[in-house]
C-alpha positions in Angstrom: 0.0 0.0 0.0 1.2 3.5 -0.8 1.1 6.6 1.5 1.1 10.3 0.7 3.5 12.6 2.5 1.7 14.8 5.0 -1.7 13.2 4.7 -3.9 12.9 7.8 -3.7 9.5 9.6 -7.4 8.8 8.8 -6.6 8.9 5.1 -3.9 6.2 5.3 -6.0 4.1 7.6 -9.1 4.3 5.3 -7.0 3.5 2.3 -5.7 0.4 4.0 -9.1 -0.6 5.2 -10.7 -0.4 1.7 -7.9 -2.3 0.1 -8.1 -5.0 2.7 -11.9 -5.3 3.0 -12.4 -5.7 -0.8 -9.2 -7.6 -1.7 -11.2 -10.8 -2.5 -13.1 -9.1 -5.4 -11.7 -10.3 -8.7 -12.1 -8.2 -11.9 -11.7 -9.6 -15.4 -11.0 -7.0 -18.0 -12.3 -9.3 -20.7 -16.0 -8.8 -20.6 -15.8 -6.4 -17.7 -16.7 -9.2 -15.2 -16.5 -9.1 -11.4 -16.2 -12.4 -9.5 -16.6 -12.8 -5.7 -16.1 -16.3 -4.1 -16.5 -17.9 -7.5 -19.8 -16.1 -8.4 -20.3 -13.3 -10.9 -21.8 -10.1 -9.4 -23.8 -7.5 -11.2 -22.2 -4.1 -11.6 -23.6 -0.8 -10.4 -24.1 0.2 -14.1 -26.1 -3.0 -14.8 -28.2 -2.5 -11.7 -29.0 1.2 -12.4 -30.2 0.3 -15.9 -32.9 -2.0 -14.3 -34.8 1.2 -13.5 -35.2 2.2 -17.2 -38.8 1.7 -18.2 -38.1 1.1 -21.9 -34.6 -0.1 -22.8 -33.3 1.1 -26.2 -34.6 -1.2 -28.9 -31.7 -1.0 -31.4 -33.4 -3.0 -34.2 -36.6 -0.9 -34.1 -34.8 2.4 -33.8 -32.3 1.5 -36.6 -35.2 0.7 -39.0 -36.9 4.0 -38.2 -33.7 6.0 -38.5 -32.9 4.4 -41.9 -36.4 5.3 -43.1 -35.9 8.9 -42.2 -32.2 9.4 -43.1 -31.5 6.8 -45.8 -29.0 4.0 -45.8 -29.9 0.6 -44.2 -30.6 -0.3 -40.6 -27.4 -2.3 -40.5 -25.4 0.7 -41.7 -26.7 2.9 -38.8 -26.2 0.1 -36.2 -22.5 -0.1 -37.3 -22.2 3.7 -37.1 -23.7 3.7 -33.6 -21.4 0.9 -32.5 -18.4 2.7 -33.9 -19.4 6.0 -32.1 -20.0 4.1 -28.9 -16.6 2.4 -29.2 -14.9 5.7 -29.8 -16.7 7.3 -26.8 -15.8 4.3 -24.6 -12.1 4.4 -25.6 -11.9 8.1 -25.0 -13.6 7.8 -21.7 -11.2 5.0 -20.6 -8.2 6.9 -21.7 -9.4 10.1 -19.9 -10.1 8.2 -16.7 -6.6 6.6 -16.8 -5.1 10.0 -17.3 -7.0 11.4 -14.3 -6.0 8.5 -12.1 -2.3 8.8 -13.2 -2.2 12.6 -12.7 -3.6 12.4 -9.2 -1.1 9.8 -8.2 1.7 11.7 -9.8 0.8 14.8 -7.9 0.6 12.7 -4.7 4.3 11.7 -5.2 3.7 8.3 -6.9 4.8 8.4 -10.5 5.2 4.6 -10.4 1.4 4.4 -10.4 1.0 6.1 -13.8 -1.0 3.9 -16.1 0.7 2.2 -19.1 -1.8 3.9 -21.5 -0.5 7.4 -20.6 3.2 6.7 -19.7 4.3 8.1 -23.1 2.9 11.5 -21.9 5.1 11.5 -18.8 8.3 13.6 -18.6 10.3 12.4 -15.7 12.7 15.3 -16.0 9.9 17.9 -15.5 7.7 15.7 -13.3 5.0 16.4 -15.8 2.1 14.5 -17.3 1.1 16.2 -20.6 -2.7 16.4 -21.4 -3.2 15.7 -25.1 -7.0 16.0 -25.4 -9.4 18.7 -24.2 -11.0 16.3 -21.7 -7.6 15.6 -20.2 -7.1 19.4 -20.0 -10.4 19.5 -18.1 -9.0 16.9 -15.6 -6.0 19.2 -15.0 -8.3 22.1 -14.3 -10.4 20.0 -11.9 -7.3 18.8 -9.9 -5.9 22.3 -9.9 -9.1 23.6 -8.3 -9.1 21.1 -5.4 -8.3 22.9 -2.2 -5.6 21.6 0.2 -8.4 20.5 2.6 -9.2 17.6 0.2 -6.9 14.5 0.5 -6.7 11.7 -2.0 -7.7 8.3 -0.6 -7.9 6.1 -3.7 -8.6 6.2 -7.4 -10.2 3.3 -9.3 -10.9 1.0 -6.3 -13.2 -2.0 -6.6 -15.8 -2.5 -3.9 -19.0 -4.5 -3.3 -22.0 -4.4 -1.0 -23.0 -6.7 1.9 -20.5 -5.7 4.6 -22.8 -3.9 6.9 -22.8 -5.4 10.4 -26.5 -4.7 10.6 -27.8 -7.4 8.2 -31.0 -5.6 7.7 -29.1 -2.8 6.1 -27.5 -5.0 3.4 -29.0 -5.3 -0.1 -30.8 -8.6 -0.9 -28.5 -9.0 -3.8 -24.8 -8.1 -3.8 -23.6 -5.6 -6.3 -20.1 -4.3 -7.1 -18.4 -1.6 -9.0 -15.3 0.6 -9.3 -15.4 4.2 -8.1 -13.3 6.8 -9.8 -12.1 8.9 -6.8 -12.5 9.0 -3.1 -11.3 12.0 -1.2 -11.3 13.0 2.5 -12.4 16.5 3.3 -10.8 17.5 6.6 -13.5 20.1 7.4 -11.4 23.1 6.6 -10.7 23.6 10.2 -14.1 22.4 11.4 -13.9 18.6 12.3 -17.7 18.4 12.4 -17.8 19.0 8.7 -15.1 16.3 7.9 -16.0 13.3 5.8 -15.4 11.4 2.6 -16.5 12.6 -0.9 -17.0 10.4 -3.9 -16.1 12.0 -7.3 -16.8 10.4 -10.6 -15.4 11.6 -14.0 -18.0 11.7 -16.9 -17.0 12.3 -20.5 -20.5 12.2 -22.0 -21.5 14.7 -24.7 -24.5 15.6 -22.4 -25.9 14.3 -19.1 -29.5 15.5 -19.4 -32.3 14.5 -21.8 -34.5 17.5 -22.6 -36.8 15.3 -24.7 -37.5 12.9 -21.9 -38.1 15.8 -19.5 -40.5 17.4 -21.9 -42.5 14.3 -22.4 -42.4 13.2 -18.8 -40.4 10.0 -19.3 -39.2 8.9 -15.8 -37.4 5.9 -14.3 -39.2 3.1 -12.6 -40.2 3.3 -9.0 -38.9 4.2 -6.5 -37.0 6.6 -8.8 -40.0 7.8 -10.7 -39.1 11.3 -9.7 -36.0 11.1 -11.8 -36.0 11.8 -15.5 -34.8 8.9 -17.6 -31.3 10.3 -18.5 -27.7 9.6 -17.8 -27.6 12.1 -14.9 -30.3 10.0 -13.1 -28.5 6.7 -13.7 -25.3 8.2 -12.4 -27.1 9.5 -9.3 -28.1 5.9 -8.6 -24.5 4.7 -9.3 -22.8 7.1 -6.9 -25.3 6.3 -4.1 -24.5 2.6 -4.6 -20.8 3.4 -4.2 -21.6 5.4 -1.1 -23.7 2.6 0.3 -20.9 0.1 -0.1 -18.4 2.4 1.7 -20.9 3.3 4.4 -21.2 -0.5 5.0 -17.6 -0.5 6.2 -18.1 2.5 8.4 -17.1 5.5 6.2 -19.0 8.8 6.6 -19.9 9.8 3.0 -20.8 13.5 3.0 -21.1 14.2 -0.7 -21.3 12.6 -4.2 -20.2 14.7 -7.2 -20.0 14.2 -10.9 -17.1 15.9 -12.7 -18.3 16.5 -16.2 -15.3 16.9 -18.5 -16.2 18.9 -21.6 -14.9 19.1 -25.2 -13.7 22.7 -24.7 -11.3 21.7 -21.9 -13.5 22.9 -19.0 -15.3 20.9 -16.4 -18.6 21.2 -14.5 -19.0 19.9 -11.0 -22.5 18.4 -10.3 -23.6 17.4 -6.9 -26.1 14.5 -7.1 -28.7 13.7 -4.5 -28.3 10.9 -1.9 -30.6 8.0 -2.7 -28.9 5.3 -0.6 -32.0 4.8 1.6 -34.2 4.2 -1.4 -31.7 1.7 -2.6 -31.6 -0.1 0.7 -35.4 -0.3 0.8 -36.0 -1.4 -2.8 -33.0 -3.8 -3.2 
């Protein structure tokens, strides 16, 4: 386990606890599969999508799109898959840049990911951003005040560790959070606690069309519009729930929306952990 010079003792203790508590969770990059005690667990992304009322019907939508815009349904499906692959590849690369830059700034260049090592200058202790979304990461990390202390990036966790069995979900779920920071309260210990941050590289987070036509998620989230922002709200509360299960005080959940112009927007999402505990 690594330590960061000058960090509060609670940060190092929490880092060690998380790594120890969830060390038995296996992750297989091929297929993006999580295994615990020989069983595959659903991810937070898969679980959040269960609350979508009408999943996207690719065959039907491709036929309709072809009728309106020409070409064949197969052509548009290929185009959509290529665009999705590009977005996923960019998102993965940007996340790995963010993870690497945070660890570099914490004094651990050995934790720079292989995908971005070519952007690292050892002489200048510098990791070069080569895309606007990576520039946005730099701006976000630059804006973090000294009262925020990095605990972990890209850590795999799962539910079911609450000592009060009634608080555990009926089905275990797992996932990988982007960033966990400890806020020391800025001089007020009563305000101290842990904050979950999550990078998002989507073109947009909200769906104006679904809002206009009143398309909402399934109960108990039927007060949330069916859009990425709502699904991410559920995801971040699932991460919070898992960390609360091992005794962490989660005080905030924030999306860091990285934009094409090199800027970022910070979005606080509501806490829906109790709804999740009740319905799952």
